[in-house]
mmCIF file of the N, C-alpha and C atoms, coordinates in Angstrom:
data_MODEL
# 
_entry.id   MODEL 
# 
loop_
_atom_site.group_PDB 
_atom_site.id 
_atom_site.type_symbol 
_atom_site.label_atom_id 
_atom_site.label_alt_id 
_atom_site.label_comp_id 
_atom_site.label_asym_id 
_atom_site.label_entity_id 
_atom_site.label_seq_id 
_atom_site.pdbx_PDB_ins_code 
_atom_site.Cartn_x 
_atom_site.Cartn_y 
_atom_site.Cartn_z 
_atom_site.occupancy 
_atom_site.B_iso_or_equiv 
_atom_site.pdbx_formal_charge 
_atom_site.auth_seq_id 
_atom_site.auth_comp_id 
_atom_site.auth_asym_id 
_atom_site.auth_atom_id 
_atom_site.pdbx_PDB_model_num 
ATOM 1   N N  . MET A 1 1  ? 61.434 -69.996 -70.896 1.00 0.00 ? 1  MET A N  1 
ATOM 2   C CA . MET A 1 1  ? 60.519 -69.194 -70.116 1.00 0.00 ? 1  MET A CA 1 
ATOM 3   C C  . MET A 1 1  ? 59.087 -69.690 -70.367 1.00 0.00 ? 1  MET A C  1 
ATOM 4   N N  . ALA A 1 2  ? 58.249 -69.645 -69.347 1.00 0.00 ? 2  ALA A N  1 
ATOM 5   C CA . ALA A 1 2  ? 56.861 -70.108 -69.454 1.00 0.00 ? 2  ALA A CA 1 
ATOM 6   C C  . ALA A 1 2  ? 56.045 -69.167 -70.336 1.00 0.00 ? 2  ALA A C  1 
ATOM 7   N N  . GLU A 1 3  ? 55.092 -69.746 -71.017 1.00 0.00 ? 3  GLU A N  1 
ATOM 8   C CA . GLU A 1 3  ? 54.217 -68.985 -71.898 1.00 0.00 ? 3  GLU A CA 1 
ATOM 9   C C  . GLU A 1 3  ? 52.871 -68.777 -71.207 1.00 0.00 ? 3  GLU A C  1 
ATOM 10  N N  . LEU A 1 4  ? 52.372 -67.560 -71.216 1.00 0.00 ? 4  LEU A N  1 
ATOM 11  C CA . LEU A 1 4  ? 51.085 -67.237 -70.611 1.00 0.00 ? 4  LEU A CA 1 
ATOM 12  C C  . LEU A 1 4  ? 49.984 -67.382 -71.652 1.00 0.00 ? 4  LEU A C  1 
ATOM 13  N N  . LYS A 1 5  ? 48.962 -68.157 -71.315 1.00 0.00 ? 5  LYS A N  1 
ATOM 14  C CA . LYS A 1 5  ? 47.805 -68.310 -72.197 1.00 0.00 ? 5  LYS A CA 1 
ATOM 15  C C  . LYS A 1 5  ? 46.570 -67.887 -71.424 1.00 0.00 ? 5  LYS A C  1 
ATOM 16  N N  . LEU A 1 6  ? 45.697 -67.155 -72.095 1.00 0.00 ? 6  LEU A N  1 
ATOM 17  C CA . LEU A 1 6  ? 44.469 -66.674 -71.475 1.00 0.00 ? 6  LEU A CA 1 
ATOM 18  C C  . LEU A 1 6  ? 43.268 -67.322 -72.133 1.00 0.00 ? 6  LEU A C  1 
ATOM 19  N N  . GLY A 1 7  ? 42.261 -67.626 -71.317 1.00 0.00 ? 7  GLY A N  1 
ATOM 20  C CA . GLY A 1 7  ? 41.052 -68.239 -71.840 1.00 0.00 ? 7  GLY A CA 1 
ATOM 21  C C  . GLY A 1 7  ? 39.821 -67.709 -71.141 1.00 0.00 ? 7  GLY A C  1 
ATOM 22  N N  . TYR A 1 8  ? 38.683 -68.122 -71.636 1.00 0.00 ? 8  TYR A N  1 
ATOM 23  C CA . TYR A 1 8  ? 37.398 -67.721 -71.080 1.00 0.00 ? 8  TYR A CA 1 
ATOM 24  C C  . TYR A 1 8  ? 36.657 -68.981 -70.675 1.00 0.00 ? 8  TYR A C  1 
ATOM 25  N N  . LYS A 1 9  ? 36.070 -68.970 -69.483 1.00 0.00 ? 9  LYS A N  1 
ATOM 26  C CA . LYS A 1 9  ? 35.296 -70.117 -69.005 1.00 0.00 ? 9  LYS A CA 1 
ATOM 27  C C  . LYS A 1 9  ? 33.908 -69.630 -68.614 1.00 0.00 ? 9  LYS A C  1 
ATOM 28  N N  . ALA A 1 10 ? 32.886 -70.266 -69.157 1.00 0.00 ? 10 ALA A N  1 
ATOM 29  C CA . ALA A 1 10 ? 31.503 -69.896 -68.870 1.00 0.00 ? 10 ALA A CA 1 
ATOM 30  C C  . ALA A 1 10 ? 30.790 -71.065 -68.201 1.00 0.00 ? 10 ALA A C  1 
ATOM 31  N N  . SER A 1 11 ? 29.821 -70.749 -67.395 1.00 0.00 ? 11 SER A N  1 
ATOM 32  C CA . SER A 1 11 ? 29.047 -71.763 -66.683 1.00 0.00 ? 11 SER A CA 1 
ATOM 33  C C  . SER A 1 11 ? 27.708 -71.985 -67.384 1.00 0.00 ? 11 SER A C  1 
ATOM 34  N N  . ALA A 1 12 ? 27.396 -73.241 -67.664 1.00 0.00 ? 12 ALA A N  1 
ATOM 35  C CA . ALA A 1 12 ? 26.143 -73.572 -68.350 1.00 0.00 ? 12 ALA A CA 1 
ATOM 36  C C  . ALA A 1 12 ? 24.923 -73.225 -67.502 1.00 0.00 ? 12 ALA A C  1 
ATOM 37  N N  . GLU A 1 13 ? 25.114 -73.099 -66.183 1.00 0.00 ? 13 GLU A N  1 
ATOM 38  C CA . GLU A 1 13 ? 23.995 -72.729 -65.317 1.00 0.00 ? 13 GLU A CA 1 
ATOM 39  C C  . GLU A 1 13 ? 23.646 -71.252 -65.433 1.00 0.00 ? 13 GLU A C  1 
ATOM 40  N N  . GLN A 1 14 ? 24.561 -70.449 -65.938 1.00 0.00 ? 14 GLN A N  1 
ATOM 41  C CA . GLN A 1 14 ? 24.360 -69.005 -66.001 1.00 0.00 ? 14 GLN A CA 1 
ATOM 42  C C  . GLN A 1 14 ? 23.884 -68.515 -67.362 1.00 0.00 ? 14 GLN A C  1 
ATOM 43  N N  . PHE A 1 15 ? 24.134 -69.273 -68.413 1.00 0.00 ? 15 PHE A N  1 
ATOM 44  C CA . PHE A 1 15 ? 23.843 -68.807 -69.759 1.00 0.00 ? 15 PHE A CA 1 
ATOM 45  C C  . PHE A 1 15 ? 23.093 -69.864 -70.558 1.00 0.00 ? 15 PHE A C  1 
ATOM 46  N N  . ALA A 1 16 ? 22.241 -69.408 -71.463 1.00 0.00 ? 16 ALA A N  1 
ATOM 47  C CA . ALA A 1 16 ? 21.533 -70.304 -72.379 1.00 0.00 ? 16 ALA A CA 1 
ATOM 48  C C  . ALA A 1 16 ? 22.528 -70.822 -73.423 1.00 0.00 ? 16 ALA A C  1 
ATOM 49  N N  . PRO A 1 17 ? 22.207 -71.952 -74.073 1.00 0.00 ? 17 PRO A N  1 
ATOM 50  C CA . PRO A 1 17 ? 23.139 -72.517 -75.061 1.00 0.00 ? 17 PRO A CA 1 
ATOM 51  C C  . PRO A 1 17 ? 23.583 -71.527 -76.136 1.00 0.00 ? 17 PRO A C  1 
ATOM 52  N N  . ARG A 1 18 ? 22.664 -70.777 -76.681 1.00 0.00 ? 18 ARG A N  1 
ATOM 53  C CA . ARG A 1 18 ? 23.032 -69.811 -77.734 1.00 0.00 ? 18 ARG A CA 1 
ATOM 54  C C  . ARG A 1 18 ? 23.986 -68.743 -77.181 1.00 0.00 ? 18 ARG A C  1 
ATOM 55  N N  . GLU A 1 19 ? 23.730 -68.291 -75.962 1.00 0.00 ? 19 GLU A N  1 
ATOM 56  C CA . GLU A 1 19 ? 24.613 -67.301 -75.340 1.00 0.00 ? 19 GLU A CA 1 
ATOM 57  C C  . GLU A 1 19 ? 26.015 -67.865 -75.128 1.00 0.00 ? 19 GLU A C  1 
ATOM 58  N N  . LEU A 1 20 ? 26.102 -69.132 -74.744 1.00 0.00 ? 20 LEU A N  1 
ATOM 59  C CA . LEU A 1 20 ? 27.409 -69.763 -74.554 1.00 0.00 ? 20 LEU A CA 1 
ATOM 60  C C  . LEU A 1 20 ? 28.214 -69.754 -75.848 1.00 0.00 ? 20 LEU A C  1 
ATOM 61  N N  . VAL A 1 21 ? 27.545 -70.047 -76.951 1.00 0.00 ? 21 VAL A N  1 
ATOM 62  C CA . VAL A 1 21 ? 28.230 -70.032 -78.253 1.00 0.00 ? 21 VAL A CA 1 
ATOM 63  C C  . VAL A 1 21 ? 28.670 -68.612 -78.591 1.00 0.00 ? 21 VAL A C  1 
ATOM 64  N N  . GLU A 1 22 ? 27.781 -67.645 -78.385 1.00 0.00 ? 22 GLU A N  1 
ATOM 65  C CA . GLU A 1 22 ? 28.117 -66.250 -78.682 1.00 0.00 ? 22 GLU A CA 1 
ATOM 66  C C  . GLU A 1 22 ? 29.295 -65.773 -77.828 1.00 0.00 ? 22 GLU A C  1 
ATOM 67  N N  . LEU A 1 23 ? 29.322 -66.162 -76.564 1.00 0.00 ? 23 LEU A N  1 
ATOM 68  C CA . LEU A 1 23 ? 30.433 -65.784 -75.691 1.00 0.00 ? 23 LEU A CA 1 
ATOM 69  C C  . LEU A 1 23 ? 31.741 -66.424 -76.149 1.00 0.00 ? 23 LEU A C  1 
ATOM 70  N N  . GLY A 1 24 ? 31.664 -67.667 -76.605 1.00 0.00 ? 24 GLY A N  1 
ATOM 71  C CA . GLY A 1 24 ? 32.856 -68.328 -77.135 1.00 0.00 ? 24 GLY A CA 1 
ATOM 72  C C  . GLY A 1 24 ? 33.394 -67.624 -78.368 1.00 0.00 ? 24 GLY A C  1 
ATOM 73  N N  . VAL A 1 25 ? 32.500 -67.207 -79.235 1.00 0.00 ? 25 VAL A N  1 
ATOM 74  C CA . VAL A 1 25 ? 32.903 -66.474 -80.442 1.00 0.00 ? 25 VAL A CA 1 
ATOM 75  C C  . VAL A 1 25 ? 33.546 -65.142 -80.057 1.00 0.00 ? 25 VAL A C  1 
ATOM 76  N N  . LEU A 1 26 ? 32.946 -64.438 -79.111 1.00 0.00 ? 26 LEU A N  1 
ATOM 77  C CA . LEU A 1 26 ? 33.521 -63.167 -78.654 1.00 0.00 ? 26 LEU A CA 1 
ATOM 78  C C  . LEU A 1 26 ? 34.904 -63.365 -78.043 1.00 0.00 ? 26 LEU A C  1 
ATOM 79  N N  . ALA A 1 27 ? 35.058 -64.426 -77.269 1.00 0.00 ? 27 ALA A N  1 
ATOM 80  C CA . ALA A 1 27 ? 36.365 -64.712 -76.673 1.00 0.00 ? 27 ALA A CA 1 
ATOM 81  C C  . ALA A 1 27 ? 37.410 -64.914 -77.769 1.00 0.00 ? 27 ALA A C  1 
ATOM 82  N N  . GLU A 1 28 ? 37.039 -65.648 -78.808 1.00 0.00 ? 28 GLU A N  1 
ATOM 83  C CA . GLU A 1 28 ? 37.959 -65.877 -79.924 1.00 0.00 ? 28 GLU A CA 1 
ATOM 84  C C  . GLU A 1 28 ? 38.282 -64.565 -80.637 1.00 0.00 ? 28 GLU A C  1 
ATOM 85  N N  . GLU A 1 29 ? 37.255 -63.750 -80.870 1.00 0.00 ? 29 GLU A N  1 
ATOM 86  C CA . GLU A 1 29 ? 37.457 -62.475 -81.559 1.00 0.00 ? 29 GLU A CA 1 
ATOM 87  C C  . GLU A 1 29 ? 38.360 -61.534 -80.765 1.00 0.00 ? 29 GLU A C  1 
ATOM 88  N N  . HIS A 1 30 ? 38.373 -61.682 -79.450 1.00 0.00 ? 30 HIS A N  1 
ATOM 89  C CA . HIS A 1 30 ? 39.189 -60.824 -78.596 1.00 0.00 ? 30 HIS A CA 1 
ATOM 90  C C  . HIS A 1 30 ? 40.544 -61.449 -78.252 1.00 0.00 ? 30 HIS A C  1 
ATOM 91  N N  . GLY A 1 31 ? 40.896 -62.518 -78.955 1.00 0.00 ? 31 GLY A N  1 
ATOM 92  C CA . GLY A 1 31 ? 42.240 -63.067 -78.848 1.00 0.00 ? 31 GLY A CA 1 
ATOM 93  C C  . GLY A 1 31 ? 42.479 -64.081 -77.746 1.00 0.00 ? 31 GLY A C  1 
ATOM 94  N N  . MET A 1 32 ? 41.425 -64.578 -77.120 1.00 0.00 ? 32 MET A N  1 
ATOM 95  C CA . MET A 1 32 ? 41.616 -65.595 -76.087 1.00 0.00 ? 32 MET A CA 1 
ATOM 96  C C  . MET A 1 32 ? 42.165 -66.870 -76.717 1.00 0.00 ? 32 MET A C  1 
ATOM 97  N N  . ASP A 1 33 ? 42.991 -67.593 -75.968 1.00 0.00 ? 33 ASP A N  1 
ATOM 98  C CA . ASP A 1 33 ? 43.584 -68.833 -76.464 1.00 0.00 ? 33 ASP A CA 1 
ATOM 99  C C  . ASP A 1 33 ? 42.631 -70.014 -76.377 1.00 0.00 ? 33 ASP A C  1 
ATOM 100 N N  . SER A 1 34 ? 41.644 -69.919 -75.485 1.00 0.00 ? 34 SER A N  1 
ATOM 101 C CA . SER A 1 34 ? 40.698 -71.021 -75.326 1.00 0.00 ? 34 SER A CA 1 
ATOM 102 C C  . SER A 1 34 ? 39.378 -70.490 -74.794 1.00 0.00 ? 34 SER A C  1 
ATOM 103 N N  . ALA A 1 35 ? 38.343 -71.286 -74.980 1.00 0.00 ? 35 ALA A N  1 
ATOM 104 C CA . ALA A 1 35 ? 37.027 -71.014 -74.399 1.00 0.00 ? 35 ALA A CA 1 
ATOM 105 C C  . ALA A 1 35 ? 36.470 -72.360 -73.968 1.00 0.00 ? 35 ALA A C  1 
ATOM 106 N N  . SER A 1 36 ? 35.921 -72.418 -72.767 1.00 0.00 ? 36 SER A N  1 
ATOM 107 C CA . SER A 1 36 ? 35.379 -73.681 -72.277 1.00 0.00 ? 36 SER A CA 1 
ATOM 108 C C  . SER A 1 36 ? 34.103 -73.431 -71.491 1.00 0.00 ? 36 SER A C  1 
ATOM 109 N N  . VAL A 1 37 ? 33.332 -74.505 -71.333 1.00 0.00 ? 37 VAL A N  1 
ATOM 110 C CA . VAL A 1 37 ? 32.064 -74.455 -70.609 1.00 0.00 ? 37 VAL A CA 1 
ATOM 111 C C  . VAL A 1 37 ? 32.081 -75.542 -69.552 1.00 0.00 ? 37 VAL A C  1 
ATOM 112 N N  . SER A 1 38 ? 31.606 -75.199 -68.371 1.00 0.00 ? 38 SER A N  1 
ATOM 113 C CA . SER A 1 38 ? 31.446 -76.216 -67.328 1.00 0.00 ? 38 SER A CA 1 
ATOM 114 C C  . SER A 1 38 ? 29.976 -76.299 -66.967 1.00 0.00 ? 38 SER A C  1 
ATOM 115 N N  . ASP A 1 39 ? 29.542 -77.481 -66.569 1.00 0.00 ? 39 ASP A N  1 
ATOM 116 C CA . ASP A 1 39 ? 28.134 -77.630 -66.192 1.00 0.00 ? 39 ASP A CA 1 
ATOM 117 C C  . ASP A 1 39 ? 27.972 -77.887 -64.723 1.00 0.00 ? 39 ASP A C  1 
# 
């Protein structure tokens, strides 16, 4: 059976670098399997 993985993706155009890091940490703390940034 397929495994479901959830992640968080943030846009560099919407958030400052420090905010991107903080959002990644929050995603990890809330059990997300991955966090990524696109530019």
